[in-house]
C-alpha positions in Angstrom: -27.5 36.0 -61.9 -25.8 33.9 -64.1 -27.1 31.5 -67.0 -26.4 28.4 -64.9 -27.7 29.8 -61.8 -30.8 30.5 -64.2 -30.9 26.9 -65.1 -30.6 25.2 -61.9 -33.7 27.5 -60.6 -35.9 26.7 -63.8 -35.0 22.7 -63.1 -36.0 23.5 -59.2 -32.3 21.7 -58.6 -31.1 22.6 -55.2 -27.8 24.6 -54.9 -26.2 27.7 -53.2 -24.6 30.3 -54.5 -21.5 31.4 -52.9 -19.6 34.8 -53.5 -15.9 35.5 -53.0 -13.8 38.9 -54.4 -11.7 37.6 -57.2 -8.0 39.2 -57.2 -7.2 40.2 -60.6 -3.6 38.9 -59.7 -4.8 35.2 -59.2 -3.3 32.6 -61.2 -5.4 29.5 -60.5 -8.7 30.4 -60.1 -9.8 27.1 -58.5 -7.5 27.5 -55.9 -8.2 31.0 -55.2 -12.5 29.9 -54.8 -10.8 26.9 -52.2 -8.7 30.1 -49.9 -11.4 32.6 -50.3 -14.1 29.9 -49.0 -12.1 28.1 -46.8 -12.6 25.0 -48.5 -11.1 21.4 -49.3 -9.0 21.2 -52.5 -11.1 17.9 -52.7 -14.4 19.4 -52.6 -14.0 22.2 -55.5 -14.0 21.5 -59.0 -12.8 23.2 -62.4 -14.6 22.9 -65.1 -12.3 22.1 -68.4 -12.9 22.0 -72.1 -11.0 19.5 -74.2 -10.8 18.7 -77.9 -11.2 15.6 -78.8 -9.4 13.7 -82.2 -11.6 13.4 -84.3 -13.0 17.1 -83.5 -15.4 17.0 -80.8 -15.4 19.3 -77.9 -16.1 17.8 -74.4 -16.4 18.6 -70.8 -14.1 17.5 -67.9 -15.2 18.2 -64.2 -12.2 17.0 -61.7 -11.0 18.6 -58.4 -8.9 21.8 -58.6 -6.2 19.4 -56.9 -6.0 17.0 -60.0 -4.5 17.2 -63.2 -6.3 15.9 -65.8 -5.1 12.7 -67.8 -6.1 13.0 -71.1 -5.6 9.6 -72.0 -8.6 8.9 -69.5 -10.4 11.4 -70.9 -10.2 10.1 -74.5 -10.9 6.3 -73.2 -13.9 7.5 -71.7 -15.3 9.1 -74.8 -14.1 6.3 -77.1 -11.8 8.1 -79.1 -7.9 8.0 -79.5 -6.6 11.3 -78.2 -7.8 14.4 -76.1 -6.4 17.7 -75.8 -7.3 21.0 -73.8 -9.3 22.8 -76.3 -7.5 26.4 -76.9 -8.9 29.4 -75.1 -10.8 31.4 -77.8 -12.6 28.3 -79.0 -13.9 27.7 -74.9 -15.2 31.0 -74.6 -16.7 31.2 -77.9 -18.4 27.4 -77.5 -19.3 28.1 -73.8 -20.1 31.7 -73.2 -18.2 31.6 -70.2 -14.3 33.7 -69.8 -12.1 31.5 -68.5 -11.7 30.9 -64.9 -15.2 31.8 -64.9 -16.5 28.5 -67.2 -19.4 26.8 -65.5 -20.2 22.7 -67.0 -24.1 24.4 -67.0 -26.1 26.4 -69.3 -23.0 26.8 -71.9 -23.7 28.0 -75.3 -23.6 24.8 -77.1 -24.4 21.8 -74.4 -21.4 19.2 -74.4 -20.9 16.0 -73.7 -19.7 15.6 -69.8 -17.7 14.0 -67.5 -17.4 14.6 -64.1 -14.2 12.8 -62.4 -16.0 9.8 -60.1 -14.5 11.5 -56.7 -17.5 13.7 -57.0 -19.2 11.0 -55.9 -17.3 10.8 -52.1 -18.7 14.3 -51.5 -22.6 15.5 -50.5 -21.9 18.6 -52.4 -19.3 20.1 -54.9 -18.5 23.2 -55.7 -18.1 24.5 -59.4 -18.2 27.6 -61.2 -21.1 29.4 -61.4 -20.4 31.0 -64.6 -18.1 34.4 -63.6 -14.6 34.6 -61.6 -15.3 35.0 -58.3 -19.0 33.0 -58.0 -19.2 29.3 -57.1 -22.3 26.8 -56.8 -22.7 24.3 -54.3 -24.8 21.3 -56.0 -24.8 17.5 -55.2 -22.6 15.9 -57.6 -26.0 13.7 -58.9 -27.7 16.6 -59.5 -25.0 18.2 -61.9 -24.6 14.8 -63.4 -28.5 15.0 -63.9 -28.8 18.6 -65.3 -25.6 17.9 -67.7 -26.2 14.7 -68.7 -23.0 13.4 -67.5 -21.1 10.4 -67.2 -19.0 9.8 -63.7 -15.4 8.2 -64.9 -11.8 8.6 -63.4 -10.1 11.4 -65.0 -7.5 13.1 -62.9 -3.8 12.6 -61.4 -3.9 13.9 -58.0 -1.6 16.8 -57.6 
């Protein structure tokens, strides 16, 4: 049981947990989940922690098949620039290891942005807080529990 799952249970939010065997040699954790669970690349979402200029950390949630457009994120956050946060800072702020960063139950709640493409799906898959474990959740429920804004974030690969 991860903090993300405990949070959803506390708030009585409907979700389904999906486990798979994580392969240590996997380089792309999102695509690993897609393949292991036989899902669409558009329905599995990755969680990226980004650093805004001036200094603020935020969460960007977008499909694993997309590349984060940092200019779009900066516009949504109403700042001049954004970049990916350093891995050590991500782990210290969220409490999660890279490849298992969940947007839920982070050590410090960060402003969160979800790509608008999530709204095309009845449910999406996000990390449950560890490699090899995904949460299937309605995008509106994820938006509510994270107090997120739905914005355009990605460029399709």
